[in-house]
N, C-alpha and C positions, 0 to 999 in steps of 0.2 A: 864696653870692655868685655871681652869673652875670655874664658880660660877656666882652669880648675878652681872651683869654689866661687865663681862669679854668679851673680843673680840678675834676673831681668824681671821687670814688673809685669804682672798679669792680672787681668780683670776677671771677675766671676760674678754670678748672679745668685741671688737668694730671695726668698719671699718672707714677709712677716705681716703682722697686723697690730694695729694700735690698741692699747688697753685703757689709756687715760687721755682725756682731751680736756684743754682749759682754754680760756680766753687769754690771748698773749698780753693784752693791755690791763685788763682788770684782774686776771687770775681766777675768775670764776669758772667752776667746773661746767663742762658741756657734756650732754649725754651722747653716747656713741651713735644712737639712732639719728639724733639731730645732725651729727657730723656726716652721717651717710646721706642724709637728705641734701645738705649743703654741697657736698662733693658731687652728688648727682646733678645739681643745677650747674655747677662748673663743667661737668662732662657734657651736659646737654649743649651749653654755649659753645664749647670747643667742636663737638660733633657737627652742629648745625653750620657753624662758620666754615669748617673744613669741607663739608659737602658742597657748600655754595661755591667755595673757591675751586674745588675740583671740577664741578660742572661748568664753571666759567673758562677754565683752562683746558677743557677736554677738546683739544683741536690739534691738527698736525703742526701748527707754528710753535705750540709749546714744546713738543718733542724735538723739533728742529733746533730750538735755542738751547735745550739741555744736551742735545748731542753735540753741538758745536762747543759748548762749555765757555761761551763768551757772553758778556753783558752788552748793554747798548753802546758803551764806549770801547768795545772790543777788548776789555780787560777779562782775565781768566776769573771764572766764578769760583768763589771760596767754597771750602768743604761744609761750612756751617750752612745749614738750610735756611734759617731766618735771614742771614746776611745775603745769600744769594737771591732769595725772593724779593728782599728790599731793593737790591740793585736792578732787578728785572721789572720792578713795579708791580709785583703780584701780592696784593694785600686783601685780606678778607673784609667783608662788609657784615654789619650787624643791623638788627631791626632798629627802627627809629625809636629814640628815647632810651636805649639800652647802652649803658657805659660799661666798657671792658678795657682793663688796663693793657698798656702796650706790651707787657711782659706775657700776658695770656695770648696776645696776637703772635708773639714770637713762638710760642708752643704750637699754635695752630699752623703757621707757615712751615715750621720745621717738620712737623708730621706730614704735611701735604707734599712737601719737597721730597721727603724720603720715598713716598709712594710713587711720585712721578719719575723720580730718577731710577727707580726700579723698573718701571714700565718703559722707560726709554730703550733699554736694551732689547725688550720684547718687541717694541715698535721697529727697531732696526732689523731684527730677525724677520719679522713678518713681512717687511718690505722686500727683503732679499728673497724670501721663500715664495712670495706671490709672483715674483718675476720669473721663477723657474717651475711654477706650477702648471700642469697640463690638465684643463677641466674635462677633456674627453676621457682620459685614463684615470684620473684622480691621483696621479703620481707627481713627485717632485724631482726634477732632474738633479743628479748629484752635482755639488759645487766644484768649481775649478780652482778656486783660491783656498789656501789652508784656513785663512781667517773666517771663512763662511761656514765652517762646520758648527753644528749645534747638537745638542743632546738628543738621543734617539727618542726619548719620551716627549721632549718639547717639540721635535719635529712631527711626531705623530699627532699631537694635539692641534698644532697649527694647520696641518694637512686636513684634519677633520673639519676645522672652521672654514678652511677655503672651499672644500667639497660641499659643505652645507650652503655656503653662500652662492656657489655655482648653480646648485639644484633649485634654490629659491628664486632664481631669476636675476641675481645680481651680476656684476661685471664678470664676464667669463674669464678674463685674464688681464694682467696689467699691474701696475704698481699700486698696492693696497698699503693702507696704514692701520694702526691698531684701533683707531676710532672707527673704522669701517667694519671690522670683524667681531668687536665685542663692545659691551656697554660700559657705563661708568663703574669705577671700582667702588666698593663699599668702604666707608671710613669707620673705624673702630672708635668706641667711646672710651677714650683714655687720655691722661694728661701726662706728657713727658716733661717732668719738671727740669730735667737736665738742660733743656733748651733755654731756660730763663736764668736770672741772676738772683742775687739776695734780696732784690726789691719784691720778688714773688714768693721765693721759698729759700730756706737755709736749713741745714742739717747739722746737728752736733751730737757727739758721743759722750755719755755720762755713765760712767761704770760700765754696766752691761746692758744699757738701754740706748736707743736712738731717739732724739728729740727732733721732730720735724716742725718748723714754723712755716706756715703757708697761708696765703690770702684766699679766703673763701667768700662767695657771695652770700648775703643774708636774705636774698629773695630770688625768685626765678628770673626776674628781669631787673637787675640793679639799675637805678637811675643815676647815681653818682658815686664818688669816692667813699662817701660815708656808708654805703651799703657793701663795702668790701672790708672785712675785718680779719685780722690775724688770728690764727688758731694754732696752739702748740699741741702737737700730737706726740705721744710717748709710746714707743713699741720696744719689745724685748728683742735683743740680738739672739739668733738661734744658738742652741747649746754647742753645736759642732764648730762654731766660729769663736768660741771663747779663748782658745789657745792658739789661734791663728795670728800670725804677724801681719795684720792689716795695716797698710800705710795710709789709705785714703778711703773715705766713705762718700759715695756719689749720691746725688739727688735721685729719689725713686720715681717710678712711673706709677700713677694712681689709677686703679680700675675698681669697678664695682661688680662682685659676683654674688652668689646666693647667700653668702655669709656676711656681706657687707663690704667695707673698704679694705682693699688688698694693696700692699706695697710691693712692687717689684724693684728690688734694690740692687745695686751693683757696688763692688768694692775692689780695691787694688791691694795686691800682696806680692812680696818678692818670692820668686821660685828659682830654682837652680837653672842656670843657662843650658841650652842644649848644645851639644857638640857632635854633630853628625859625622864629621870626618873621622873621629876616633871610635865610632861605634863598630864593634866586631860581632855582636850577638843581636839578633832581632827575633821578635815574636810575631808571627803572621796570624791575623784574626780573619777567619772565613765565616761569612754568614751562612747559616744552615737553615733549610726549610723545616727540619724536625725540631731544632731547638734554636735559640738565639744565635749562637755562635760557637766555634771551636777554634783552638789555637795550637801552634806547633813551633819549636824552636829550630833556628838555623844559625850556625857560627861560621865566621870567615877566618879560617886558619891560614898559616903560610902555605900549606899544601892545597888550599882551595876551600870551597864551601862543603860543610859536613852537616849532617843531621841524623838523629836517631830514628826519625820517622814514627816517633811515638808522641801523640799530641794529647791534648786535654780538651774535654767537652763540657760546655757549660750546663749545669743542672738548674733549670728554671723553677724547681720546686712545685711543678703542677700549675704554674701561673699561665703558661702557654695554653693549656687546655681551658682554663678559665676564660682567657681572652678570646679563644676561638668560640666558646659558648656565648659570650656577651656579644661578640660580633654578629653571630647568627641571630640572636634575639633582637638586635638593633636593626638588622636588615628586614626581619619579619615585621617589626613595628612600622618600619618606613613603608613596606608594601601595603600594609593594612591602611595606614594613613592616606597613601596615594589613591588607593581604591575607593575609600570613603570620599576623598576629595572629588573624584570623578562623579560619584553618585550624588553628592551634594549640589552639583551644578545642574542636574536634571530635574528632580522633583522638588519644587519650591515648598511643599507642605512639611517635609521632614528635614529641611535644611538646618534648622536650629538644633535639632536633636543630633544630627550627624556632625555638626561643628563642635558640639560638646565632646563627642566621642574623639574627634580628631585632636581637640586640645589635650584630652587625657593621653592619647597615644604619643602626642609630641613631648609631653611632659615625661612620660616613661622612656622615650628614646633619648631625651636630654640626660635623664638620670643614668641611663646605661653608658652614654659617652663620658660622663664624668667618672664612672667606675673604671672604664677602660683607660682614661688618662691617668688616674692614680696608680693603677697596676703597671701601665707602661713606665711611669716614672720610677716606681720602686724596683722593676725589673731592670731598667737601664742602669741605675746607680749600683745595684747589686752586681750586675755583669761587669761594670767598670771596675769595681773594687776586686772582684775575683780575678779578672785578667791582669790587673796591676799587681796583685800579689803573686801571680804565676810568673810574671816577667821581672819582678823586683829582685830575683835571686841574682842574675848576672847579665840580664838583657839591658841594653841602652836604647832600644828602638822598638816600637810597635807599628806593624804595617796593617792597615785596614784597606778594604776595598773602596774604591772611588764610587760613592753612590750615584753620581750623575751618569755613570756608564753602566750601572748594574740594573738589569731588567730580569724580572721573574717570568718565565715562560716555559711551557712544555710539561707542566705538572697538572693540567686541568684547570678549569675556571675557578673552582673553589680554593684549591691550594695556591694558585697564583694570586687570587685576591687576598688571601690570608697572609702570604709572605709579603705582598706589597704594602699591606697595612701594619706590618710589624714596626716596633719602635727602633728601627736601626739608626736613624739619624739621631735620635735622642740618646741612644746607647753610645754613639761615637762622641757626642758631646760630653757625656758623662765620663767616658774612658779618657778622653783628653784632659778633663778636669782632674780626675784622680791620678793619672800618670804624671801630670806636671808637678804634683807635690812631692814625688820622689825623684824628680830629674829625668823622667823618661819622656822622649818625644813620640808623638803619634804622627805617622806620615800616611797619606793616602797614595795608593799605588793602582795601576790599571787592573781591572777585574777580570777582563776577557781571557778565557783559557786557563784560569787558575785551577779549576776543578777537573779539567779535561785532559791536561797535558802532564806528562811525567816530569818531576823536578830534575831528574838525571840526564835524560836524553831528548826532552822536549818533544816526544812523540805522544799520540793519543793513547790514553789509558784504556785497558779492557775493563769490563764490569762483569766478572765471573759470579759475583754473589748478589746481583741487583744493583739498585741506584746507590747505596751507601758503601759499597766496596769498590776498590780499585786495585789494579794490578798491572805492572809492567813486565812483560816476559823478557824484554832485553836487559833491563837493569836488575831485575829480580828483587824489586821492591814493591810493596803494597800495603794495604791496610784500609783504614777509614778514609772515605773520599774527602771528608772535611779536613782531616789531618794533612793529607797530601797537598790540599789547596793551601793550608797555612804555610807549609814549606815553601810553595811557589810564591806566596806573597812576601814572605820573609826574605826569600832570595832577591826578589825585585827590589825591595827597599835597600838591601845591602849593596847591590850593584849600582843603584842610582842615588846613593846617598850624597855623592859629590855634585849632583846636578838637580838639586831640589828647587822647585819654584815656590816662592813665598808670596802670598796674597793677603791683603788686609781682611780680616774676618774668616779666614779660611785656613784649613790645615795645610802644612807644608805638603807639596804634592810632587810625586815622581811621575813624569809625563810618558816616558818610553819604558816598555817592559823588556829589559835585557835578559839574555840567557847564559847561564853558566852551569855546568854539571854539578849536582850535589851528591856528594859521596855519602853513603850509609856507613855509620860508625857505631860502635858500642859504648863509646865514651858517654859519661854522664854530663849532659850540658843543661840540665834544668832540674828542678824540684820533682821529686817523685809524686805522682798524683795520688791523692788519698783514695783508698778503696773502702767499701763498707765491710765491717766485720760482722760475720754472722755466727750465731751460736750453733754448734753442732747438734743435729737432731737425729736421733736413732729412728729410722723408719722400718726396720726389720722387726718381725713378731718375735717377742721374747719366747725362748723355749721353756717348757715346763720342766721342773725338777724330775729327774728320773727316780722312779721308785724301785727300791731294792728288791730283787727277785722277780721283777715283772718286766717283760719285754713288750712295750707298746708297739702296735702295728702302725699307727699314724697319730699325728697331733692334730686335734681338733680344738681350736680356741673356744673359750666360753663366749656365749652371745653377750653383746653389750647390753647393759641395763638401760632402759628407757627412762627418761626423766618423769615420764607420766606415772611410773611405778610408785614414785615418792610423793606425788601430788594428789592423784585421784583417790577418792575414798574406797573403803572395801565394799564390794558389792553386797546387796543384801542376801540374807540366807535364802537358799533355795532358787536363786535367780540363775538358771543354767542356760537361758536362751540369749543372753546379751553378748555382743561381740566383745565388749570391754572385759568380760569376765574370762580369766585365763584358767583353764582347767589344771588342777594340780598335776605335777609330774608323777608318774608311776614310781613308787619307791624301788630302789634297786634290790634285786634278790640277794638276801643274805647268804654269805658263803658258810656252808655247813662245816662244823668243826671237824667231822671225820674226814672232809676233803682236805682240810689243812694238814691234818695229821698223815695223810697218805703221801 
């Protein structure tokens, strides 16, 4: 049911850590370090079984069955991964003498099926691209069917793989599969408890705490049911969720990081339903190479599209410079470690010493990556909150560029790499999360030409002041390049709001970029951006008071006193050769009394 005041359920994620652990049967407390060890044993069993199952299923027949979507009785495969694996007969194996509950097997098969289903799309695309690949020129013939188009970045990666295979003496042409061009995927050490039921794990909410009861092994290789015991873990709900109307708390995903056990939780809350058909004002968000993004407003009036062409630029508070410095530091550590790895393979005498240095460099690089991840997350949510506050005045729609069609090029190797590694996707997720709380929908629109074309006449813009400025001589509009791009993106969202494509797990998307002239107006269509207030500082030299009866020829300001005059001791008597000794000024000649009287 949709309409004014209606709500829809929405899932969001958060993280937390346990602070209390007890045995669910006896109630005896358990140390958190012991819990980390037992969770590590569980993750080792899951990771080993998942790797064995993936290696056994790494063949073309597996991807053919997943692409067809039918089981052995020609029934449609269900969406649940563990049920689909059971119908296909794909079950993991464990070492002899090790007992693993069936619900843990569900977790293993669900995680493996999620990986294989993701790679099935890549296998289909590689097969289609390999048939159109020319090994002599290293190019891929453009597709003839609309459904064969793939993202430019994906196409470039597959073409590189095919060219490498052709140079190494592989099959020059023909139908290739994903198993021919890449190796086994790595499996992560994690436990998605949502694939199991209450026999393995259950969660409950008590006041402001989450109580998770889960079965954990008591040894690395449990031999029977008695070596799997229930443990009750208690974790605090984050403070920003205390006032949220959460309707359902889902089982978390367990992982181990440097600090111990981490819960990756999910919850469901009702949010206002989106009504794209009635949206009349949209905010376009353009990703900028200088800062994370900029925004501009466009309104759909009865007379057409209008905009004041005055946008808002996000202030990253210096975090972008810090990220660039950490990225350069991480690349330097990577190059050092790679060079030492080459040297360690040649002289066997110093191999142990070099391996110790490589381990230290790898540890520093990991620490740099952790810092970058924290800064990116902080910047993403700060950006999402700022854009939401900017649009919450009267906009009902936020348009962002489709990241699958957005490529950074033409700005040099360093700038291209820096812009490509920015947290844009994380910022989009944070923006969608914060905007849904106030009933604003985030829509992805095509990115091509948004910064190069005029919103009014759809003609190429001039660059009179460099890269960051834009001007259209025909429409007589101009300003910041990113602000004009935001007007274009908002225009595309308003024109295509009735033809939005919705896919599970993705943002609503506008596929075609339509054009309509955007008229410049002086009407206020958004909040006034805050500007910094500066105290007035007098830079002029103060004039000396004029003495009565004296006409000065020129004003000579007094010399500034040095701080050393008040700190350094008085030079000794008779010391006239030191540079630090300042000669006393010649006293002014006194004015004779008879001169005054004349």
